[in-house]
RODO-2510 file (C-alpha; in nm, 4 decimals, decimal comma):
residues 247
     n   res          X          Y          Z
     1     m    19,9261     6,1771    14,1034
     2     d    19,7672     6,4144    13,8452
     3     r    19,9736     6,6440    13,6348
     4     h    19,7894     6,9285    13,7825
     5     t    19,8858     6,9050    14,1420
     6     p    19,9264     7,2626    14,2856
     7     i    20,2249     7,3230    14,4354
     8     h    20,2876     7,3811    14,7867
     9     r    20,5385     7,5651    14,9216
    10     t    20,8058     7,3910    15,2041
    11     p    20,6456     7,3589    15,5542
    12     g    20,8973     7,3305    15,8788
    13     r    21,2754     7,4437    15,9115
    14     l    21,4983     7,3452    15,6500
    15     t    21,8735     7,2778    15,7269
    16     a    22,1452     7,1900    15,4449
    17     y    22,4300     7,0555    15,5966
    18     y    22,7617     7,1230    15,3710
    19     l    23,1328     7,0660    15,4169
    20     s    23,3333     7,3872    15,4594
    21     g    23,6998     7,3078    15,4342
    22     d    23,7566     7,0095    15,6552
    23     a    23,4246     7,0286    15,8578
    24     m    23,0647     7,0486    15,8843
    25     r    22,8696     7,3512    15,8875
    26     s    22,4757     7,3589    15,8663
    27     r    22,3035     7,6625    15,7042
    28     g    21,9365     7,7665    15,6054
    29     v    21,8050     7,7357    15,2682
    30     g    21,7662     8,0581    15,0810
    31     g    21,4252     8,1062    14,9794
    32     a    21,5051     8,3998    14,7338
    33     v    21,4930     8,2621    14,3504
    34     l    21,6605     8,5970    14,1721
    35     s    21,5813     8,5807    13,7877
    36     g    21,5947     8,7895    13,4829
    37     t    21,6184     8,7995    13,0875
    38     l    21,9332     8,9062    12,9284
    39     d    22,0200     9,0910    12,5559
    40     l    22,2020     8,7803    12,4398
    41     p    22,3369     8,6517    12,0833
    42     a    22,1521     8,3599    11,9023
    43     p    22,4267     8,1003    11,8806
    44     p    22,5573     8,0391    11,5179
    45     a    22,4212     7,7973    11,2825
    46     r    22,7371     7,5803    11,3222
    47     v    22,7654     7,5874    11,7414
    48     l    22,3512     7,4760    11,6981
    49     a    22,4805     7,1928    11,4698
    50     d    22,7421     7,1292    11,6883
    51     w    22,5139     7,0860    12,0147
    52     d    22,2515     6,8562    11,8227
    53     r    22,5206     6,6323    11,7554
    54     e    22,6125     6,6060    12,0968
    55     i    22,2881     6,5407    12,2094
    56     s    22,1917     6,2953    11,9848
    57     a    22,5634     6,0657    11,9124
    58     r    22,6625     6,0654    12,2624
    59     l    22,4421     6,2086    12,5329
    60     c    22,1447     6,0789    12,3933
    61     l    21,9130     6,2860    12,6155
    62     e    21,6032     6,0741    12,7762
    63     p    21,3560     6,2967    12,9199
    64     g    21,4504     6,4240    13,2852
    65     d    21,8166     6,4290    13,1974
    66     v    22,0502     6,6799    13,2674
    67     e    22,4230     6,6435    13,1345
    68     q    22,7823     6,7976    13,0924
    69     m    22,8576     6,9009    12,7108
    70     p    23,2008     7,0100    12,6196
    71     l    23,2468     7,3992    12,6924
    72     a    23,5887     7,4207    12,5701
    73     r    23,4270     7,3414    12,1436
    74     t    23,1596     7,6349    12,2568
    75     q    23,3888     7,8711    12,3434
    76     a    23,6320     7,7834    12,0311
    77     r    23,3424     7,7964    11,8304
    78     w    23,1551     8,0627    11,8813
    79     p    23,2896     8,4198    11,9363
    80     g    22,9690     8,5763    12,0684
    81     h    22,9640     8,3529    12,3702
    82     s    23,1932     8,5825    12,5690
    83     l    22,9844     8,8596    12,5637
    84     c    22,7252     8,5670    12,7133
    85     l    22,9525     8,6123    12,9876
    86     q    22,9540     9,0258    13,0015
    87     a    22,5761     9,0465    13,0177
    88     m    22,5797     8,7894    13,3125
    89     d    22,8584     8,9346    13,4912
    90     a    22,6809     9,2659    13,4300
    91     w    22,2976     9,1363    13,5789
    92     m    22,4715     8,9988    13,9060
    93     r    22,6822     9,2419    13,9837
    94     g    22,3462     9,4362    13,9644
    95     l    22,2282     9,2383    14,2110
    96     g    22,5088     9,2554    14,4299
    97     l    22,7573     9,0382    14,3690
    98     e    23,0990     9,0967    14,4456
    99     d    23,3843     9,2107    14,1932
   100     g    23,5353     8,9019    14,0346
   101     v    23,3056     8,6094    14,2350
   102     l    23,1179     8,4879    13,9115
   103     a    23,4797     8,5382    13,6949
   104     g    23,6125     8,2638    13,9492
   105     a    23,3280     8,0323    13,9576
   106     d    23,3398     7,6591    13,8357
   107     i    23,1355     7,7203    13,4877
   108     a    22,9901     7,4537    13,2860
   109     l    22,7485     7,4148    12,9663
   110     m    22,4792     7,1892    13,0436
   111     a    22,2242     7,0275    12,8344
   112     c    21,9115     6,8802    12,9410
   113     r    21,5445     6,7150    12,8299
   114     g    21,3032     6,8855    13,0827
   115     a    21,4589     6,7726    13,4278
   116     r    21,2818     6,5882    13,7293
   117     y    21,2484     6,7659    14,0410
   118     h    21,5520     6,7165    14,2664
   119     h    21,8097     6,9293    14,5110
   120     d    22,1607     6,9634    14,4257
   121     a    22,2797     7,0053    14,8108
   122     a    22,3550     6,6594    14,8354
   123     q    22,6718     6,7857    14,5966
   124     y    22,6908     7,1118    14,5649
   125     g    22,5727     7,2027    14,9502
   126     a    22,8577     7,4615    14,9621
   127     a    22,7097     7,6792    14,6543
   128     a    22,4263     7,8702    14,4833
   129     f    22,3571     7,7931    14,1218
   130     c    22,3293     8,1083    13,8602
   131     n    22,2199     7,9858    13,5506
   132     l    22,2207     8,1285    13,2091
   133     f    22,0173     7,9484    12,9327
   134     l    22,1209     7,9726    12,5443
   135     s    21,8138     7,8315    12,3869
   136     e    21,5147     7,9498    12,2163
   137     d    21,1306     7,8985    12,4130
   138     k    21,0473     7,5212    12,3681
   139     g    20,7331     7,6026    12,6068
   140     l    20,9808     7,4602    12,8868
   141     d    20,9325     7,6364    13,2701
   142     v    21,1876     7,5588    13,5224
   143     l    20,9611     7,5238    13,8843
   144     f    21,1007     7,5721    14,2202
   145     p    20,8193     7,3857    14,4562
   146     g    20,9015     7,5278    14,7614
   147     t    20,8508     7,9089    14,6603
   148     g    20,5781     7,8708    14,3983
   149     q    20,8198     7,9918    14,1516
   150     r    20,7847     7,9179    13,7454
   151     i    21,0316     8,0501    13,5203
   152     p    20,9484     8,0638    13,1438
   153     l    21,3212     7,9064    12,9296
   154     a    21,4261     8,1268    12,6604
   155     r    21,7568     8,2294    12,5503
   156     g    21,8752     8,5220    12,8293
   157     t    21,6815     8,3379    13,0950
   158     a    21,9205     8,3713    13,3936
   159     m    21,8430     8,2540    13,7575
   160     v    22,0020     8,2493    14,0800
   161     f    21,9254     7,9790    14,3589
   162     d    22,0098     7,7645    14,6476
   163     t    22,1152     7,4577    14,5700
   164     a    21,8681     7,3144    14,8470
   165     q    21,5827     7,4604    14,6438
   166     p    21,3553     7,1410    14,5039
   167     h    21,3678     7,2493    14,1039
   168     g    21,2835     7,0732    13,7834
   169     v    21,2011     7,1687    13,4084
   170     v    20,8439     7,0696    13,2887
   171     p    20,6568     7,1511    13,0115
   172     r    20,4358     7,5390    13,0325
   173     g    20,1105     7,4590    13,1653
   174     r    20,2279     7,1447    13,3767
   175     d    20,3067     7,1104    13,7800
   176     v    20,4229     6,7407    13,8030
   177     f    20,7168     6,6189    13,5701
   178     h    20,6366     6,3240    13,3715
   179     e    20,8381     6,1339    13,0836
   180     s    20,4954     6,1500    12,8602
   181     d    20,5428     6,4709    12,8337
   182     f    20,8521     6,4688    12,6258
   183     p    20,8021     6,2759    12,3199
   184     s    21,0676     6,1473    12,0897
   185     g    21,1296     6,3416    11,7732
   186     q    21,0544     6,6993    11,9734
   187     d    21,2784     6,8855    12,0503
   188     f    21,3009     7,0192    12,3852
   189     s    21,6743     7,0812    12,4305
   190     q    21,7738     7,3326    12,6338
   191     l    22,1203     7,4208    12,6301
   192     f    22,2548     7,6607    12,9706
   193     l    22,5833     7,7847    13,1205
   194     t    22,6007     7,7256    13,5128
   195     w    22,8264     7,8483    13,7748
   196     e    22,8751     7,7615    14,1290
   197     l    22,9024     8,0694    14,3463
   198     p    23,0299     7,9735    14,7125
   199     i    22,7800     8,0237    14,9497
   200     e    22,9801     8,1440    15,2128
   201     t    23,0416     8,4603    14,9826
   202     a    22,8889     8,7325    15,1676
   203     s    22,7015     8,8952    14,9365
   204     v    22,5985     8,5507    14,7662
   205     a    22,4478     8,5089    15,0720
   206     r    22,3005     8,7990    15,1216
   207     m    22,1398     8,7878    14,8214
   208     l    21,9512     8,4397    14,8863
   209     g    21,8910     8,4939    15,2571
   210     v    22,1088     8,2481    15,3698
   211     a    22,1810     8,2216    15,7494
   212     f    22,4773     7,9907    15,8722
   213     d    22,5609     7,7511    16,2063
   214     i    22,1622     7,7246    16,2957
   215     d    22,2473     7,3563    16,4228
   216     l    22,6579     7,3712    16,5098
   217     p    22,5468     7,0149    16,7505
   218     g    22,4093     6,8504    16,4353
   219     a    22,6906     6,9284    16,2221
   220     r    22,9035     6,7705    16,4407
   221     q    22,7756     6,4669    16,3969
   222     l    22,7213     6,4369    16,0512
   223     d    23,0143     6,3496    15,7705
   224     e    22,8210     6,3616    15,4360
   225     e    22,6494     6,6906    15,3071
   226     q    22,2243     6,6415    15,3171
   227     v    21,9142     6,8607    15,3915
   228     r    21,6759     6,7877    15,7019
   229     l    21,3593     6,9046    15,7074
   230     d    21,2260     6,9446    16,1186
   231     g    21,5879     6,7230    16,1768
   232     v    21,4864     6,4687    15,8961
   233     r    21,6488     6,3750    15,6410
   234     v    21,4852     6,4676    15,3078
   235     a    21,5045     6,4004    14,9677
   236     v    21,3048     6,5373    14,6542
   237     d    21,0042     6,3464    14,5139
   238     p    21,0962     6,3369    14,1172
   239     e    20,7516     6,3848    14,0221
   240     s    20,6156     6,6305    14,2090
   241     g    20,8950     6,8188    14,3604
   242     r    20,8026     6,7463    14,7132
   243     w    20,9874     6,6893    14,9958
   244     q    20,9775     6,3243    15,1383
   245     p    21,1966     6,1158    15,4124
   246     a    21,5099     5,9856    15,2460
   247     a    21,5402     5,6547    15,1914
***
């Protein structure tokens, strides 16, 4: 497939099925991807060196990998980390997020070297993702094939999106993910904080445009989280980002 194949928005009806308490529920897939650029302090050299050691020695990031980093160590070595949290909280409250939702959400520090196209609703169907990028601009974009949005990644890039929205990280000017676009010896690593926001929180659902219980009979028949397109279980093609029937 040509790396410049244009992105096409999703046809048909997408439905995410997720575990809510002890029961499966159905919901629509929020079509809004919210983004902004926040004013963040630059991580100090000692923190950057620690990230580099962790990525090269333990994670051994390959093109397309997205892995978790030790958050507590970064918090202890970077006093400015708290300013990043404050900036994200202020931005989210400006979007209408209820007080305390971000502070009460699970948070992790992640690293990626690009990212194959994927969705996360098979594991996090009950959540929206809220990401804040900490690395400098290295010529990479996040692409959302379902909405057509391309968001340049740089220090301070913030975004909120439905976990069922396909997304990937590719070099600027590319639409298709290819490992060959991430040659060894070049630094393409991006570090970001990510929060899991409960999708059933009224302000989260409202800002993303999520409707609930759109397929009550179908949800009762399922026992695992998944996404369906016009009733057919689907997965994301890792190169193009298009929906395809799940294997």
